[in-house]
N, C-alpha and C positions, 0 to 999 in steps of 0.2 A: 573435442576429443573424439570425433566420429571415426577417425582412423583407428583408434584403440578399440572401439566397438566393433568395427568391421574386422579387425585383426582377431579379436576374441571370438567372433562368430565363425570366422573362417577356420580358426584353430580348433574350435569345438566341433565344427562340422567335419573337418578332415581327420581328426584324431580317431584312430581305430578304437572300437569298443574295448574297454579294459586297459587301454594304453594311456598313460599320463603324458608322455612326451615332454617331460620337464627336465630330464637329467642334464642336458647341456644348456639349458636356458639361463642366461645371466639374471641376477636378482632384479635389476632395473626393468628388463623386458617382462619378466614374470609378474612383477608388481603392476606394470602398466596394463598388461592383459587382464589381470585380476580386477583392477579398477574399472576397466571397460565392461567386464562381466557384471560387476556390482551395479553400475549405471544402467545397464540393459535390464537387469532384474528389477531394479527399483522403479523403472518406468512402467513396468507391468503390462507391456503390450507384446510380449513374446509368447508364442504358442507353447502349450504345456510340455510337449515332447522336447522342444528346443530348450525350454527353461530347465528341465531336468538335466539335459546334456551339458549345458553351460554351467549349471550349478556344480555338477560333478567335476568339470574341468577347473572351476574355481576352487573347489576343495583340494584338488591335486596341486594347484598353484600355491595355495596357502601353505600346505605342508612343505612344499619345495622352498618357499621363502623363509619359513620358520627354520628349516634345516640350515639354509645358508647363513641366516642370522646367528644361529647357535654356533656354527663353525667360526664365524668371524669373532664372536664374543670369546670363544675359547682361545683363539689365537691372540687376542688382545690381552687376555688374562695370563698368557704364558710369556709375556715380555719379562725378561729378567732385569733386576735393578742392581746397580753397583752400590758400593758402600756409601757413596754420596747421595744415593736416592735417585740418580739419573738412570735412564735406560742404558743398559750395558750390552744388550743383545737379546736373543730369543732362545728359548729352550724348545726341544722337540715337542710337538703337540701329541698328547696321548688321547686318542679318540677311542672310546670304548664302544 
């Protein structure tokens, strides 16, 4: 999974300070990048400044993944059931 590690380091290095850059990132890509960051940090051979930068990127990715999962869970919970207990359709999602 060295590709994920290099992607994670490139993303961390190229992201402007204060920018998370995760808004358009699909869940699968965000999770892959997050896994690469975790692996790099666990290895312990990353310079301190870079460790802090990729840790911050990892936190942003974690929040992004949590948000996407919460949205998916809310959509699943909004499936309406018919009288026979089978899925009958969906109701509008009320996101507060």
